[in-house]
C-alpha positions in Angstrom: 13.0 20.6 -3.3 10.6 21.7 -5.4 11.7 19.5 -7.8 10.6 16.7 -5.3 7.3 19.1 -4.7 6.5 18.5 -8.6 7.3 14.8 -8.6 4.6 13.7 -5.4 2.2 16.4 -7.6 1.9 15.2 -10.3 0.7 11.7 -10.2 -2.1 13.6 -8.0 -3.1 16.3 -11.1 -3.9 12.7 -12.3 -5.7 11.2 -10.1 -8.2 13.6 -9.7 -8.6 14.1 -13.3 -9.3 10.4 -14.3 -11.4 10.0 -10.7 -14.9 9.1 -12.0 -13.2 5.8 -13.3 -11.4 4.6 -10.3 -11.2 1.5 -8.7 -9.1 -1.2 -7.4 -6.5 -2.9 -9.8 -8.0 -5.2 -13.1 -11.4 -3.8 -11.9 -13.7 -2.0 -15.1 -16.9 -0.1 -14.1 -18.6 2.8 -16.4 -20.0 4.8 -14.0 -18.8 4.6 -10.1 -21.6 5.8 -7.3 -21.4 9.0 -6.2 -20.7 7.9 -2.4 -17.5 6.3 -3.5 -16.4 8.6 -5.5 -16.5 11.1 -3.5 -14.4 8.4 -0.5 -11.6 8.0 -3.7 -11.5 12.1 -3.6 -10.8 12.2 0.4 -8.7 10.1 0.6 -6.3 11.3 -2.5 -7.4 14.9 -0.2 -5.8 13.3 2.8 -2.8 12.1 1.3 -2.1 15.5 -0.4 -2.8 17.9 2.2 -0.2 15.1 4.2 2.6 15.8 1.6 1.7 19.5 2.0 2.0 19.7 5.8 5.7 17.7 4.9 6.5 19.9 2.7 6.1 22.8 5.2 8.0 20.6 7.8 11.2 19.9 5.6 11.6 23.4 5.5 13.0 24.0 9.4 16.2 24.7 9.6 16.9 23.3 13.3 16.0 20.0 11.7 18.5 17.1 11.7 19.7 14.5 9.2 17.7 11.6 10.3 14.5 13.7 10.9 14.7 14.5 6.9 15.3 11.4 6.5 12.4 10.1 8.0 10.1 12.9 6.8 11.2 12.3 3.3 10.5 8.8 3.4 7.0 9.5 4.9 7.0 11.8 0.9 8.1 8.6 -0.4 5.3 6.7 1.1 2.5 9.6 -0.1 3.7 9.9 -4.0 3.9 5.3 -4.5 0.1 5.6 -2.6 -1.0 8.4 -4.7 0.6 7.4 -8.0 -0.3 4.2 -7.0 -4.3 5.1 -7.0 -3.7 6.8 -10.2 -2.6 3.7 -11.7 -6.0 1.8 -11.1 -7.7 5.0 -12.1 -6.1 4.4 -16.0 -6.3 0.5 -15.6 -10.1 0.8 -15.3 -11.0 3.0 -18.2 -8.5 1.0 -20.0 -10.3 -1.6 -19.2 -14.0 -0.2 -19.7 -12.9 1.1 -23.2 -12.2 -1.9 -24.5 -14.0 -4.7 -22.4 -17.3 -3.4 -21.9 -18.4 -7.2 -22.6 -16.4 -8.5 -18.6 -18.8 -8.4 -16.1 -18.2 -7.5 -12.1 -19.2 -10.5 -11.8 -16.9 -12.2 -14.1 -13.9 -10.0 -13.1 -15.0 -11.1 -9.5 -14.4 -15.8 -10.4 -10.9 -14.8 -11.7 -10.3 -12.4 -8.5 -11.4 -15.6 -7.1 -9.0 -17.8 -8.7 -6.2 -15.7 -8.0 -3.3 -17.5 -5.4 -2.5 -15.9 -2.0 0.3 -16.5 0.0 1.2 -13.4 1.9 -0.7 -10.5 4.0 -0.7 -7.7 0.9 -2.1 -10.4 -2.1 -4.4 -11.8 0.3 -5.7 -8.0 1.4 -6.0 -7.3 -2.6 -7.9 -10.2 -2.9 -10.3 -9.8 -0.6 -10.9 -5.6 -0.9 -11.3 -6.6 -4.8 -13.2 -9.3 -4.2 -15.9 -7.3 -1.5 -15.1 -3.7 -4.3 -16.9 -7.0 -7.0 -19.7 -7.6 -5.1 -21.1 -3.8 -3.9 -19.6 -0.7 -6.1 -18.8 -3.0 -8.7 -22.6 -3.7 -9.2 -24.0 -0.3 -7.8 -24.6 -2.1 -4.5 -25.4 0.4 -1.5 -25.6 -1.8 0.8 -22.6 -4.5 2.7 -23.3 -7.6 4.7 -21.5 -7.7 8.4 -19.1 -10.1 6.8 -17.6 -7.3 4.2 -18.1 -4.5 7.2 -16.4 -6.5 9.5 -13.4 -7.4 6.7 -13.1 -4.3 5.5 -12.3 -2.9 8.9 -9.7 -5.8 9.6 -8.0 -4.3 6.7 -8.9 -1.0 7.2 -6.9 -1.0 10.8 -3.6 -2.4 9.6 -0.7 -0.3 9.1 0.2 0.4 5.4 3.9 -0.5 5.7 2.5 -4.3 6.3 -0.4 -4.5 4.3 0.4 -3.0 1.5 -2.0 -0.1 -0.2 -5.4 -2.6 -0.2 -5.3 -0.6 3.1 -6.0 2.6 1.7 -8.7 1.7 -0.5 -10.4 -0.9 2.2 -10.8 2.0 4.5 -11.9 4.9 1.0 -14.6 1.5 0.9 -15.0 1.5 4.8 -16.1 5.1 5.2 -19.3 4.2 2.5 -20.4 2.6 5.8 -18.7 5.3 8.6 -17.5 8.1 7.1 -15.9 9.5 11.0 -13.9 6.5 11.9 -10.6 7.2 12.7 -6.7 5.5 12.1 -4.2 5.7 14.1 -1.1 4.9 11.5 1.5 5.8 13.6 0.0 3.1 16.6 -0.8 0.0 14.0 2.8 0.8 12.5 4.5 0.9 16.2 3.1 -3.1 17.4 5.2 -3.8 13.8 8.0 -1.7 15.7 7.2 0.7 12.5 8.4 4.0 13.7 6.1 6.4 11.3 6.6 10.4 11.9 4.2 13.0 12.7 3.6 15.1 9.6 1.5 17.6 12.6 2.9 20.9 13.4 4.1 21.0 16.6 2.4 24.4 18.9 5.4 26.0 18.9 5.6 28.2 23.0 6.2 31.9 21.9 9.5 33.2 23.6 11.0 36.3 23.7 14.5 38.1 25.2 14.4 41.5 26.7 15.9 44.0 26.1 16.5 43.2 22.7 19.6 45.4 21.2 20.4 44.4 25.4 23.9 44.7 27.1 25.0 42.5 30.2 21.8 41.4 31.1 18.9 39.7 28.6 15.8 37.3 30.2 14.2 34.4 28.0 10.5 34.7 28.7 8.6 32.2 27.6 4.4 32.8 26.1 3.5 30.0 29.2 5.7 27.4 31.9 7.5 24.3 30.4 6.2 21.5 30.8 9.6 19.4 30.4 13.1 21.0 31.7 15.1 22.5 28.1 17.9 24.4 27.1 18.9 27.7 26.0 21.5 28.2 23.3 22.8 31.0 22.4 25.0 30.6 18.8 27.1 33.3 16.9 26.6 35.0 12.7 28.8 31.7 12.2 26.4 28.7 13.9 29.0 27.9 16.8 27.1 27.4 20.4 28.9 30.9 22.9 26.2 29.6 25.6 24.0 27.2 26.5 21.7 27.3 29.6 19.3 24.9 31.3 16.2 25.7 32.0 13.9 24.0 34.1 9.8 23.5 33.7 7.8 25.3 35.3 9.2 28.5 34.7 8.1 31.9 32.0 11.4 34.1 32.8 14.8 33.1 33.3 17.5 36.1 33.6 20.7 35.3 31.9 24.5 37.5 31.3 25.6 39.1 28.3 29.1 40.1 29.0 30.9 37.5 27.7 29.8 38.4 24.5 31.5 41.2 21.4 29.2 43.1 19.8 27.2 41.7 16.8 23.8 39.3 15.7 22.8 35.9 17.5 20.6 33.8 17.2 19.1 31.8 20.3 17.0 28.4 20.8 15.0 26.7 23.5 15.1 22.8 22.7 13.3 20.0 25.0 12.8 16.4 24.5 10.3 16.8 21.9 12.9 19.3 19.8 13.1 23.1 18.8 10.2 24.7 21.0 11.2 28.7 19.9 14.3 30.9 18.1 14.8 34.0 17.9 17.3 37.2 16.9 19.6 38.9 20.1 21.7 42.3 19.3 24.1 42.9 21.8 25.9 46.2 21.9 29.4 47.4 23.8 
C-alpha cells in the first residue's frame, strides 16, 4: 500500500516544483500569470486530496474485493492525471529553453493544422486554441464563445473527454472559481460508475453492558434511516449471531446465552455498507 502511495505522490511533487511553467502539451510560456498558476495549483491540490481520501478509505477492513478494486482504479486515474500535468510542465520547460523564438501565435497555427477524429483529440485541440489565445498571450479576458467552449469541455466526464477536461476546468476557474463539476453524475450518463471517495458519516453505536453474560443491548446514537442487520463474529471471523434491525430503532435487546466466553466483533450493516462496529466481551 505504501508503494502505491509513494508512486502517486512522486509525480505530484514534481508537478509542484515545475508548476510556474505549466501549460498544455507543446506550449511554451516564459512566465505564466498568477491566476493561471493558482488555478493549476488548485487542480493538483484537489487531486491530491482525492488521493489522500482514497488511501484512508483503503484502510477500511470491511471493504469487499469489488469496492477495493474500484478505489484502486480511481487512485490509478488520479495518478495518471497528475502524471499528465507533470508532463505538461516538463514539455513547457523544455520548449521554453530550446525554442524561445516560438510565439504563441506560431504554436497556435501549428495547433490549428492538427487533424482530429475523436472527442479526446478535439477537446485537446480546442483547449490549446483557447489557452494560446488568452493565457499564452497574457490576455486575461475570455470571449463568450471561448467561455462556452471551456464550460462544454469542463462539464464532460473525464473518462470520456480525456485529460483536457481537467485543463478546461482550470481555465474556467479563471472565469468562475465557484463552479463545481459532479463527475459521478456526468459519468453515469455514459454508464460509467465513479465511486465517491468522501468519507461516509458513521452512526456511533455501542453494546451495553460490555462485558456481559446472558443479555445485552445494541444502542445507536441516532435512528436508522433504513433497515439494517446486526452481526456478531467470533475471534476467527465466523458469523455466530445475526439480527435484523428495523429502521427508526435506536435500541435493540438481544440474548448472548449461546455465546461462549471470549472476545467477539460486531457490525451494523445497511444498504450503503458498514454503519458501525465494535468489540463485545462475553464472561461466564
